[in-house]
C-alpha positions, 0 to 999 in steps of 0.5 A: 865099212868092214864085212866078210869077203862074201860081200863081193859075190853075194847076190851076184855082187849086187850088195858090193855095187850098191854100197859103193854107188850109194856112198858116192851119191849120198846126199846129192839130192840135198846138194851134199858132195857124197863120198869117193869110195874104194874097196880093199881087202886086208889080212888081219894077220899082217896087222898083228892079229894072231889069226887067219882073217881076211876082210873086205873094207870099203873106205870113203872120203867126202867128195869135197876133200882132196887126196886119195886114201891109199890102199895099204894099211900098216900095222899099229905101232904096238902090233907084231905082224904075223904073230902065232897063236901060242904067243897069244894064249899059252900063258893062261891057266890050264883048264879041263872042259867045263872048268874055269871061273869068270874071275880069277887070279893069273898064274904068274909062274906060268906067265913067266915060263911063257915069256922065257919060251917065246921071248920078247915077242910074248912080252910085247904082246902080253903087255902092249897089246893085251895090256895085262898090266891094267887087268887086276883079274883074269876074266871070262876064262871058262871052258865049255863042257863037252860030252865024253864022245867028243873028248875022246875024239879030241884026244885022237887029234895031233896039234895042227890037225883036223879030223879030215887029215887024221882020217886020210893020213893016219886012218883014225876012226872017230866016233862022231855020228855026223856024215863023215863024207860031208863033215870030214873036218868036223874037229880041228886042233889049232897049232901054237906055231901058226895063226888061229883059224878065223874067230867067228860068231859060230863059236857061240854054238860049238867050239869043235873047230877051235880045240886048244893046241895042248889041252883037251877042250875048246877055247874059252871066251878069253882065249877067243878075245885074245886071238881077236887082240882084245886087251885083258881088261876088256870085260865080256858078258858072263853068259858064254854064248853072248860073249862068243857072239860079241867076240866073233862079230867084232872088228879086231882092235888092232885092225881098227887101230891100223885103220884109224892110224891111216885115216889120221895120216891121210887127214894130216896130209890133206892139211899139209897140202891145203897150206901149200898150193904148189903142185909137184906133178907136171904137166897139169891141165890149165882148165877143163878144155885142155884136160879133155883135149889131152884125153881124147887121143887115147880114147877108143885105143886098144890095149896094144895101142895104149901100151905104145903111148909115150910116157909123158903123153900118157901121164897128161891123159892120166892126170887129166882124168883126175883133174876132171873126175875128182870123185874117182879112185884109182883103186876102183879101176880094176873092179868095175862090176857089170852093172852100167849106169846111164843117168849120171846122178853124181854132181858134175859141173864139167861144161866142156865134157863130151857126153861119153866122158860122163856116161855110160859108167860102171855103177860099182866103181863110178868110172866112165866106161870109155876111161876104163882101158886107160885106167887099166893101162895106168895100173899096168904101168904102176905095177911095172914101175913105169908110173911112180906112186905119186904119179899113179895116185895123182892127188895134185892133179885131182886137187888142181881140178877141184881148185879150178872148179871151186877156187875157195876150196883151200880156204874151205879146207883150212877154215874147217880145220881151224873151226874144228880146232877152236871148237875143241879148245872151247870144249877143253876150256869148258 
């Protein structure tokens, strides 16, 4: 799932908590496994999208599948991280406010000059991301009209400057009639040398925050679509308001591709692990009772005492948590929220657990309250390099616990993959 960062704080964090809680318990009343979920924040600029766009992702893996989805996304192979605005749009034909056509020829001379100016970065973005070779015509490159007052105000702005900075630093007096104490940044001229501001659905109402770096007008739908990383062959409605709303609400394709690539790699790792039931981490608990015994000495210790626990003793306890609680994700362990659950609705079959290893627990993260300090210490050791990545994301321990409780898990995972493969082959043959 993808949403704005405001999801985290909306209604005091209630929505953020409910999404994760309900995902974990989804289908439990019907005997289904629910999802192991965690939240992560991603910056689209790091993933090759030429704008400042940070978004909240919530990722879920079905609870009966082993492995942790790691939080760091990598750019799609064709993406160029931290690309600037000018590279994305400055080959397009020059327009005046209100000018343009819904379908026209490209200006190939301007494109050639653009590639000479920006080099291989521009060539790669145009041909690999925007896929201009598959677009016979340029579409949706139509500028909205602006009144003369706005156009005169636009002309006062330097590239990369907004009206607040122009009034403060250069003493510019704008004509716009809005309260200048509340709407100081009413206008913004974007910069070719930086990422664009976040493309939003509000573009359907006006483009005053998205003035072209060098032309006296706001962005066209095609320019907004390019800033979102949509290919040029993708057609949007001719109605400008509708087009801007669709573009602003969309997940950028390059972000979707980065997520898809990571999901594919994760599923392939599951397949590899399912074929080799050798666990690389040690020591792992032999059963639930031993796992509980390895955790108990660390319960009720303060931060200072936990820091003093020897590495091997701490790892035994950390692996034991994964062994017992396969539905928890280490990345959720720093964001518990403040809502406490007393009734454990999540499926557990842990006969040797004392009650406090199950509840009370944090509804947002799913972590039992008593285990939160251990998770915090694990994060500290991971970030300082004491715990390696495979020790922190101890999927071997998680899988060992799942196999202990469900010995046919490996066959189940392999069988599902083989069955899916047979279904696909049958479809292709048909």
